[in-house]
N, C-alpha and C positions, 0 to 999 in steps of 0.2 A: 179510502178506497175499499169498497166492500169485496168480499171474497166468496165465491161459490164453490162449495165442496162437491166434488164429483160424487155421484150417488153411491158408488162402491167404497167411498172413503169417509162417509159422514160420521161414523162413530169415532174414528181415529182423529178426524178434524176437530171434533168436540174436545177430545183430550188435549190437542194442540192449543186450542183457544183457552182452555183452562190454564195451561202453562203461561200463555200470554197474559191472562188476567192475574194470575198469582205473582208474576214478575212485575206487574204494574204497567206493562206496555199499553194495555187497552185504555188507560187513562190519558196517556200521552199521544197515542195514535189511535183515534177512534175508527177502528175498522170492525165491520160486522161480518159474522159468518152466516152465510145463507145456504140453505139446502134446496134441492130441486123443487120440493113441495112449496117452499117459500116463494119461488118465482114462477111457479106454474109449469115447470118442465116435467114431462113424463120421464120416468126412470129409463124407459127404453129408447130415449132420444139417441140418435147417432152422435158420434164424436163431432162430426161436421156441424150438426145442428147446435150442439152445445157450444162449440167454438164460436160460431156465428152469433149466438145469443149473448155470450159474455162480451164479445167485441162491441156489439150493438148497444149494450147496456152498461158499458164501462165497468165491468167486473173482472176480477182476477180469478182464474180457474185454478183450483188446487186439486191435483189429481195424483194418482199413483203412477208408476211406470207402466206404460201400455206398449203393446207390440204393434208394429205397423202391419195391420191386417185389413186389406180391402181399400177401396177407393174413398171410403168415408172415415178411415182411421184418423186419429188425432194427428199423428205425424204427417200423414199424407195431406191432410187439410192445412196444417201449418206450412208445409212446403209449397202448396198451391196458392194459399190465400193471404199469407202473412205479408204485411207492409211495414214500412218504417215507423208507422204510428200505432201499430197493433200492440195491445197489451200482452205481456208474456204469460205463458202457462207455467205455473209453479208445480213441479213434479217431485214428490217425495221419493227419494231413491230407494228406501227400504221401509215400506209401509208397515211391515210387521214389527219393526223396531220402534215404532211410535209408542208402543206399550212401555218402553224403557224410558225412564225419566231423563237421563243424560242425553240420549239421542233426541228426544222431544224438545229439550231445551236448546240443543244445537239447531234444530229445525226452526224453532220459534225465533231465535236470534237472527238466523239467516233471513227468515221471512220479514222481520222488522227492517233489516238492512236494505232489502229490496224495496220495500214499501216507502221507506224514507227517500230513496233515490230512484223512484219509479220511472220518471221521465228518461233517465239514462238507460233504462232496460227495455224501452219500447223497441219493437222490431226484432228482438233477439229470438223470438219464437218460443223457446222453452228454457227454463232455468231449473236445474236439479238442486234440490235442497236436501241435506244441509250443505 
């Protein structure tokens, strides 16, 4: 399952993927990290457009914690459009702490746990990691 990093989380996501690589997970669990530019999404896409895109293309969205602001906010979109088969959005609870190795390792381990058991996480909307 490929993962799309939210445009405001791309640098931190690269660090997280480095941790996955260093720990050997990417050899066992072939998941790719994609950026908006990789999939042709403009950086100014609304949360609703991004959520619909990842659902349509079977991607996991990795994002930071967002506020529920406006009708196209990520939280509002999940509340309105999530179904029992929708893929979850993985939300890093403390993006700034991804700079810290131990926190990043905890996030990486939780991400792997979710990916291994992904079908049991469909429909939950959002999962905070770690």
